[in-house]
C-alpha positions in Angstrom: 30.1 -11.2 -8.6 28.5 -14.5 -8.8 31.0 -17.1 -7.5 29.9 -19.7 -10.1 31.2 -17.5 -12.9 34.7 -17.5 -11.5 36.7 -20.2 -13.3 38.4 -23.0 -11.6 42.0 -22.1 -12.3 44.1 -25.2 -12.0 47.5 -23.7 -11.6 46.4 -20.3 -10.4 43.9 -21.4 -7.8 46.0 -20.1 -4.9 46.3 -16.7 -6.5 42.7 -16.3 -7.7 40.7 -13.5 -6.3 37.6 -14.3 -4.3 34.2 -13.1 -5.5 34.4 -10.2 -3.0 37.9 -9.3 -4.1 36.7 -9.3 -7.8 33.8 -6.9 -6.8 36.1 -4.6 -4.9 38.7 -4.4 -7.8 36.0 -3.8 -10.4 34.2 -1.2 -8.3 37.4 0.8 -7.2 39.5 0.7 -10.4 39.2 3.5 -12.9 40.2 2.0 -16.3 39.4 -1.2 -18.1 41.0 -2.5 -21.4 38.5 -3.7 -23.9 39.5 -6.3 -26.6 37.4 -6.6 -29.8 37.8 -8.1 -33.2 38.0 -5.9 -36.3 36.3 -6.8 -39.5 39.6 -8.4 -40.7 39.8 -10.5 -37.5 42.7 -8.5 -36.1 42.5 -7.6 -32.3 41.7 -4.1 -31.2 42.3 -3.1 -27.6 41.3 0.2 -26.1 41.3 1.6 -22.5 38.1 3.0 -21.2 36.3 4.3 -18.1 33.5 2.0 -17.0 30.9 1.3 -14.2 30.5 -2.0 -12.4 27.0 -2.6 -10.9 27.9 -5.9 -9.2 26.7 -8.0 -12.1 27.6 -6.2 -15.3 30.3 -3.9 -16.6 29.0 -0.8 -18.4 30.9 1.2 -21.0 29.9 4.7 -22.2 31.3 4.4 -25.7 31.5 6.8 -28.6 29.1 5.3 -31.2 31.4 6.2 -34.1 34.4 4.4 -32.6 36.2 1.3 -33.8 35.2 -0.4 -30.6 31.5 0.3 -31.2 31.7 -0.9 -34.8 33.5 -4.0 -33.8 31.1 -4.9 -31.0 28.0 -4.2 -33.1 29.3 -6.7 -35.7 30.7 -9.2 -33.3 29.8 -8.7 -29.6 32.4 -11.2 -28.2 34.9 -9.6 -26.0 37.5 -9.8 -23.2 37.9 -7.0 -20.8 40.8 -6.7 -18.3 40.9 -4.6 -15.2 44.3 -4.8 -13.4 46.8 -3.1 -11.2 50.3 -3.3 -9.7 53.7 -2.4 -11.0 56.2 -5.0 -9.7 55.6 -8.7 -10.5 54.6 -9.4 -6.8 52.0 -6.6 -7.0 50.2 -7.7 -10.2 46.5 -8.4 -9.7 43.6 -8.3 -12.0 40.4 -9.7 -13.5 39.5 -10.8 -17.0 35.8 -10.8 -17.9 34.7 -12.7 -21.0 31.4 -12.6 -22.7 29.3 -10.5 -25.1 28.5 -6.8 -25.1 25.0 -5.6 -25.9 23.9 -2.0 -26.6 21.4 -0.7 -24.0 19.2 2.4 -24.5 19.3 5.0 -27.2 22.3 5.3 -29.4 23.6 7.9 -29.2 22.4 9.0 -25.8 21.3 12.7 -25.7 19.9 12.6 -22.2 16.5 13.8 -23.5 15.1 10.3 -23.8 13.5 8.4 -21.0 15.8 5.4 -20.3 15.1 4.0 -16.8 17.2 0.9 -17.6 20.2 3.3 -17.6 19.5 4.9 -14.2 21.9 2.7 -12.2 24.9 2.7 -14.6 24.6 6.5 -15.1 24.4 7.1 -11.4 27.5 4.9 -10.8 29.4 6.4 -13.7 28.6 10.0 -12.7 29.6 9.3 -9.0 32.9 7.6 -10.1 34.1 10.1 -12.6 32.3 13.3 -11.5 30.8 13.5 -15.0 29.3 16.9 -14.5 29.6 19.8 -12.0 26.2 19.0 -10.4 27.0 15.2 -10.1 24.7 14.1 -12.9 25.5 12.2 -16.0 26.7 14.4 -18.9 25.4 13.4 -22.3 27.0 14.8 -25.5 24.9 13.0 -28.1 28.0 11.0 -29.2 28.1 8.2 -26.7 25.9 5.2 -25.9 25.9 2.4 -23.4 27.2 -1.1 -23.8 26.7 -3.8 -21.1 28.8 -6.9 -20.5 27.3 -9.4 -18.2 30.3 -11.8 -17.9 30.0 -15.4 -18.9 33.5 -16.3 -17.5 35.8 -14.6 -15.1 39.5 -15.3 -14.5 41.6 -13.5 -11.9 45.1 -13.3 -10.4 46.8 -11.7 -7.4 50.5 -12.1 -7.2 50.5 -10.5 -3.8 49.1 -13.8 -2.5 52.3 -15.6 -3.6 54.3 -14.2 -0.7 51.8 -15.5 1.9 
């Protein structure tokens, strides 16, 4: 994570995650929550698996989903990755920016798409996408990439220090 993207958080400065802590959380967590705007302007939030490459968050999204339709019409988004149960355990990251479609849509795996080599390797390793460890393509999904424009974070575990 580029440290210059992490917002200066006036009140939350002492509980903000460092760039290294943001990277660790985004790399190790399993699920993100993606917020989009529907055509009527109402929010739509959905949980999804993702891959983090150190710079961008990658979603393998169904192309006929509400999320895909929303992001193709208006790419602005907020994505949250968080953890903890009790108040003093809560920690997370919010990424804000714009998603862009990358590669063929839908992805069948028959197309040559070198730009997807890294996210597909990371995704397959993280979620054991197929028995042989390679990325599984069903012809229904495609890739979306979010390179964050702003990052906010919190870690309530730091309050006890």
